[in-house]
Every structure is written in structure tokens, then in C-alpha cells.
C-alpha positions, -999 to 999 in steps of 0.1 A, spaced: -247 -177 -184 -275 -153 -174 -282 -176 -144 -246 -176 -133 -244 -138 -135 -276 -135 -115 -263 -158 -88 -230 -138 -86 -249 -105 -83 -272 -120 -57 -243 -132 -36 -225 -99 -39 -257 -80 -28 -261 -103 2 -225 -99 12 -226 -61 10 -261 -55 23 -250 -52 60 -214 -42 53 -197 -13 71 -178 9 48 -146 28 58 -122 53 45 -86 55 56 -54 71 45 -20 84 55 2 113 45 39 112 49 70 134 44 106 123 46 138 144 43 171 125 41 206 141 41 239 122 40 269 136 59 295 117 39 286 133 5 265 160 -11 233 139 -15 198 144 -1 162 133 -8 127 146 -1 97 123 -3 60 132 -2 36 102 2 -2 102 0 -20 68 5 -58 68 6 -77 35 12 -113 25 10 -129 -8 22 -158 -26 36 -163 -52 64 -181 -81 50 -182 -99 83 -171 -90 118 -136 -104 112 -131 -100 75 -126 -68 55 -119 -61 18 -101 -30 7 -81 -11 -19 -53 13 -12 -38 38 -37 -3 52 -33 10 84 -47 47 91 -40 68 120 -52 106 117 -46 132 144 -53 169 133 -52 195 161 -49 230 151 -59 254 181 -60 237 207 -82 214 182 -100 179 171 -92 162 139 -102 124 135 -97 107 101 -94 69 98 -93 52 65 -85 16 53 -84 4 21 -68 -28 1 -66 -31 -24 -38 -62 -46 -32 -62 -65 1 -81 -87 25 -78 -81 63 -86 -107 89 -90 -96 126 -79 -125 148 -79 -109 183 -103 -83 199 -96 -70 233 -117 -40 243 -110 -12 219 -79 -29 205 -80 -52 175 -50 -72 160 -52 -82 124 -32 -96 95 -36 -82 60 -27 -99 27 -28 -87 -8 -8 -75 -37 6 -41 -48 11 -31 -84 34 0 -87 44 21 -117 75 43 -112 84 71 -136 118 86 -130 132 111 -154 127 97 -189 118 61 -184 93 38 -166 95 6 -146 70 -14 -126 68 -38 -97 43 -63 -83 45 -74 -47 25 -100 -28 26 -92 9 13 -101 44 13 -73 70 4 -75 107 -13 -46 123 -32 -31 153 -63 -10 153 -75 11 182 -112 24 182 -115 59 195 -153 60 190 -180 44 169 -167 60 137 -130 68 143 -100 46 148 -62 45 144 -43 18 126 -6 9 128 9 -17 104 43 -32 97 54 -42 62 58 -78 72 66 -105 46 67 -97 9 76 -112 -24 85 -87 -52 89 -90 -89 103 -59 -106 114 -48 -140 138 -19 -141 167 -7 -162 201 -23 -156 224 -5 -132 238 25 -151 213 19 -179 196 46 -199 161 48 -213 155 23 -241 182 -2 -229 173 -38 -219 154 -44 -187 162 -70 -160 140 -86 -135 144 -86 -97 128 -112 -75 132 -108 -38 118 -120 -5 121 -99 25 109 -88 59 107 -51 68 99 -35 101 89 0 88 58 12 108 29 29 90 3 49 109 -32 60 96 -67 71 106 -99 53 97 -134 67 94 -163 42 93 -196 51 79 
């Protein structure tokens, strides 16, 4: 067992000895108002990410997500807070000057805590993206949500805390665009 652990530690050291480390993140704000009724929502999203390039075309990373939603219905307010943890692997398949095209695959585990109860979801996803290098250390990234498979546990529609939960399994493609900055060190 000691030999096995030593071999794993040696491989990990060799893989990360020449690795480039990077920090990335995005901050978002969304305000939604519906004209047909008296409903609106405000969302604040903070998503830092950290990773390393283990080869020229392969990167490993972890993204955290912190989202605070406020829903306003008439005179009432419902707050929903979520935290997500998303490890991923990124493969760059095309390099043209300062532009790189990549595909990113991983999973996302999210815990959502609306007023009084919690539910969770786990999603496996594949996202395409483009990276533009401004300089040696700075670049911009744009990604689409791509293809995802989600398993979710949440209260039944109209349910209250403590009632039975149901599972949702879905497969979808989304075109929402996410922008972020990357700093390599």
C-alpha cells in the first residue's frame, strides 16, 4: 500500500511540476420584471474558478458558484440561496493566434436553500467555449451551457417543508452565454 501511495504521489508531482495555474471568475446581476402580473426577481451570481494546465491542451479546474435570488410576488419576498461545486476538465482542440476553442466536461453539485427547506441537484455537462489571450497573463473566456444531464431532488409542486420529495431527470441543451476573465500565474 505504501508503494502504491508513493507512486500516486510521484505521478501527481510530475504532472504538476511544470503546470500553469490560473484563477478565473465571473460576477453577474439579473433583474427580471413581468408585465402581465406583479412578479419580479433579482439575482446576484458570483462564480470563482481555479485550475491548472497539466499539458498544453488539457486543464483541470474547480468552479464554485454562489447565487442569491430574491423573488417579489405582490407584497411578499422569497429568498433563495444556492451554492455549487463543479470540478471539470478542459480540452483545447483548436489554437489560432490568440484565440483558443475548447470543450469542457464535468459535473456540478448544487445545494439550494429557499425559505425553510433545502433541495439539491447534480448535473453532468459538456460546454463549448472560446478563450482570447490579451497578454501573457490575462485572457477572456466565453462559454455556452451546452449539453447537460441533471438529477434533482425537490419538493413536489405546491409542497411544503417536510413533505415527500420527487426526482427530476432531464436532458437539455442551453445557449446561455457566460463571460469571464482569467489570470494565469
